[in-house]
N, C-alpha and C positions, 0 to 999 in steps of 0.2 A: 372264427371259424379265416378255410384257408379255402378262398373262391380264386378265377381264372385270372378275375380283372387281380386279385392281389398280386401274379404273380405262380399259384400256384394252385391243383385243386383243377374242379367242373364248375359249370353255373348251379350254383346254389337256386335259381329261380325256376331250373326248369322243373325239377319238380316239389320245391316248397313254396312258399307264399309269393306273389310273378302277378302282387295285381296292378301293382305300379310300376311297372316291366316294357320294355316295348315291343311294340308289335309289329315291327314292321324294320326289314334291317340286324335283324338282334338272328349271331350266328354262335357265337363259343360264349358269348356273354349279351348279357341281358338287360346293361341297364344304359338309360335312360341318360341319358345331356340336361341336366335341370334349370339350364339356363334361359329365363325370358327371353333378355339380351341376342344374344345369338339369332335365334328367331327371326323378330324382328327384322336382321341386318339382315341373315339370308332372306329374308321377299323382296327386301331394297339391293340383293343381287352385291352385300358388301365385300369387303376379300382382306383378308389380317397379313396382312406385310408386315411379314420375320428376317430377324438380327442377328448373321451368322458372322463366321470368320470369314466363309468365300459371299460377304453379304449380304444382299436382298433380297425375297424374293417370296413369291406373295400366289397365294395360296387362298378360294371363295370359300368361302364361310363353313357350305354348306361342303364342303371337301376338309375340312378345315378335322373335324373332330373326326374314330376312328373308333369301330366297336371296344378294344383296350385301353381307348386315352385318345391323344393327335400328335399331329405332325409335324408337330418340332420335333427335332434330331438333336444329339448333344453339343449343347455351347450356341444354342440358340434360344431365343426367343421375341417372346410377340412384343417388336415396340409399333406398327400403330393399328384402327384399323379404317382401312378407306367405304367412305359411301359413295358412291355416284350420281351427281344429280335426276330429280325423275323431275319428268313434266309437271307441272302447273296444275297441271286439272287430272294427274291419279287422286288418287284414296289411299288413302293406307286403313289400314285398322287389325291392332288386335285388339284376338279375347284370349281366355283361356277358363279355364275350368276346376277350382280347387275344392277337397271339404269343409275347410273351413275360411280362412278369411283370405285376402289377397295377395298378402308376402307366403302363407305356403307354396313352395314342389308346385304343377303346374304338375295336374295330372292325367292332362291336357289344352295346346297353343294351338292358338291361330294366327303369324299374321298372313297378311294380303294386301297386294300393295297390285290396285283394278286403274286402267286408261281407257280412258270409255268420248268414247267424243258419240253425240244426239245418242245414246246409251245404248254402242256400239263399243263393246269389250276391242282393242288394240293392243294394249299388250295387259298378261294377268302375270308374276309373282305368285306364290305362294305355298307357303315353310310353317309346318307342322313341328310342334315342338313334343318333346315330356314322351315321343309314341315311340323312338330308332333314338340309336347311338349319338346318333348330332340332330340338330335340323333335318329337314327331312323335305326339298321339295318331289310333288308329288307333279311329276310333270305335263303327265299325261290327261290329266283334273286342266293343267295351265293352257293347253294348247287345246282343250273345249272352246275353252271359254274363248281366243281369240278369234275376231273376228262374231261374234255370235249377239245377239240382244240382251244386255240380265238377267234372264224373268224367273219367277221360283221355279218355274221344268228347270229349265234352262243353269239353275246352283243349285237342282238334287243328286242330276244328272255331274255337273262337278266334282259335286259332295265324293257322288257313290266312288270315281275315278281315282281322286287323294283316297282309300285305302282301299283302294282291290293290287289283290297280291298279299294284304297286311297276313304272319299268320300269329295270331294273340297262342296265346298261352293257357295253360289252365281253369288259370282266374283270370286274365284279362279283357274275354274277349270285348266286357261291356263300353271298349275306350272306345272300338274301332264306331255305335251308334254316337256316342258322346263328338270327336271327332267329326263328323260325317253334319253332326249337325253342328258344331262350328262352323266347320267349314262352308252352310250354305248362311247359315247368320253374317257374314265376313266377309260375302257378295255381296247380299241383298244389302248391308245396311248401308 
C-alpha cells in the first residue's frame, strides 16, 4: 500500500492500526525511529558527522532524523558519530519496553545521563525512543531536574514533563504511561 513515507498517499496509521506509532512529533507521517543506539547517542549529546561533496558537516543526532527520512541530501553519507566526554560522576541508563524479547523493536525507550553532586542534579540529558520520528529530547524535563535533589517526587514530575504535549493517536495512548514509568525509573536508578 502507498503511504506518505513511501512517497505518496497519506499516513495509513492515522485511521488504521497505530499502536506502535508516534505520540510526539508526528505530523504527516507517524512512523517512529526504531533505533536504540540513536536514543542512547542523543542522551550523550552525540553528533553525526556527514561527509559530502562540499566537505563535512555535523548534525546533532536528535536533529538527524525527520518524519520522512533524515538530514542527508544527495551525495552525502554518514562518516562517523562523535560522542563528547561526560563527567566522571555522570550516571547513564538505558531502559526499553518491548512485548517479547529484548531484541525486539522498542514500544518505548529512554536513555538518561544524569550528573549529580551530593544528590543534586547538575546536568540532565534524557532521550525518548519509539515515540517520535527520531530520538526525542524532553528539554522541559531536563531543565526541571537541573538544580534539584533527586527523589521520587522530582522523578515523577520530570516524567510528567517528558510527555507533556504528547498527542497520541487512537490506539497508542498507552505509550504515555509507559514512557512516564521508564523516565521515572531511569532518573531514580
